[in-house]
C-alpha atoms as an extended CHARMM CRD file, in Angstrom:
* protein
*
        40  EXT
         1         1  UNK       CA            -31.3030000000      -18.0370000000       19.5650000000  PROA      1               0.0000000000
         2         2  UNK       CA            -29.1900000000      -15.0380000000       19.6700000000  PROA      2               0.0000000000
         3         3  UNK       CA            -26.1810000000      -17.3140000000       19.7730000000  PROA      3               0.0000000000
         4         4  UNK       CA            -27.2810000000      -19.1140000000       16.6670000000  PROA      4               0.0000000000
         5         5  UNK       CA            -27.5830000000      -15.6830000000       14.7930000000  PROA      5               0.0000000000
         6         6  UNK       CA            -24.1740000000      -14.9110000000       16.3580000000  PROA      6               0.0000000000
         7         7  UNK       CA            -22.6310000000      -18.0310000000       14.7720000000  PROA      7               0.0000000000
         8         8  UNK       CA            -24.4130000000      -17.7450000000       11.2970000000  PROA      8               0.0000000000
         9         9  UNK       CA            -23.1480000000      -14.0740000000       11.1180000000  PROA      9               0.0000000000
        10        10  UNK       CA            -19.4850000000      -15.0210000000       12.1160000000  PROA      10              0.0000000000
        11        11  UNK       CA            -19.6500000000      -17.7480000000        9.4460000000  PROA      11              0.0000000000
        12        12  UNK       CA            -20.9930000000      -16.0750000000        6.5180000000  PROA      12              0.0000000000
        13        13  UNK       CA            -21.4420000000      -12.2100000000        7.0110000000  PROA      13              0.0000000000
        14        14  UNK       CA            -22.4260000000      -11.9920000000        3.3440000000  PROA      14              0.0000000000
        15        15  UNK       CA            -25.2820000000      -14.0940000000        3.4940000000  PROA      15              0.0000000000
        16        16  UNK       CA            -26.5400000000      -12.7500000000        6.6470000000  PROA      16              0.0000000000
        17        17  UNK       CA            -26.7160000000       -9.3510000000        5.0980000000  PROA      17              0.0000000000
        18        18  UNK       CA            -28.1880000000      -10.6080000000        2.0120000000  PROA      18              0.0000000000
        19        19  UNK       CA            -30.7220000000      -12.4530000000        3.8220000000  PROA      19              0.0000000000
        20        20  UNK       CA            -31.2850000000       -9.2090000000        6.1400000000  PROA      20              0.0000000000
        21        21  UNK       CA            -32.0030000000       -7.1470000000        3.0170000000  PROA      21              0.0000000000
        22        22  UNK       CA            -34.5970000000       -9.6350000000        1.6200000000  PROA      22              0.0000000000
        23        23  UNK       CA            -36.4700000000       -9.6490000000        4.7420000000  PROA      23              0.0000000000
        24        24  UNK       CA            -36.5260000000       -5.7950000000        4.6900000000  PROA      24              0.0000000000
        25        25  UNK       CA            -37.4450000000       -5.8180000000        1.0490000000  PROA      25              0.0000000000
        26        26  UNK       CA            -40.5040000000       -8.3430000000        1.8330000000  PROA      26              0.0000000000
        27        27  UNK       CA            -41.6150000000       -6.0710000000        4.5560000000  PROA      27              0.0000000000
        28        28  UNK       CA            -41.5950000000       -2.9240000000        2.1060000000  PROA      28              0.0000000000
        29        29  UNK       CA            -43.4530000000       -4.7400000000       -0.6520000000  PROA      29              0.0000000000
        30        30  UNK       CA            -46.1590000000       -6.0380000000        2.1260000000  PROA      30              0.0000000000
        31        31  UNK       CA            -46.5230000000       -2.4690000000        3.5560000000  PROA      31              0.0000000000
        32        32  UNK       CA            -46.5530000000       -0.7810000000        0.2350000000  PROA      32              0.0000000000
        33        33  UNK       CA            -49.2230000000       -3.2590000000       -1.0270000000  PROA      33              0.0000000000
        34        34  UNK       CA            -51.5140000000       -2.8610000000        1.9690000000  PROA      34              0.0000000000
        35        35  UNK       CA            -51.4240000000        0.8880000000        1.3850000000  PROA      35              0.0000000000
        36        36  UNK       CA            -51.8240000000        0.8990000000       -2.2130000000  PROA      36              0.0000000000
        37        37  UNK       CA            -55.7540000000        0.4570000000       -2.2270000000  PROA      37              0.0000000000
        38        38  UNK       CA            -56.1960000000        3.3120000000        0.0640000000  PROA      38              0.0000000000
        39        39  UNK       CA            -54.4750000000        5.8740000000       -2.3900000000  PROA      39              0.0000000000
        40        40  UNK       CA            -57.0050000000        5.3010000000       -5.2600000000  PROA      40              0.0000000000
């Protein structure tokens, strides 16, 4: 799997960065939505 990630990164680094940012944003939204009900 690490070899596949390296291959994808070498072929299109911009797409890899965009996908990584998408994953991070989804995780932030998920964590935020889980903590939001506890704030009120």
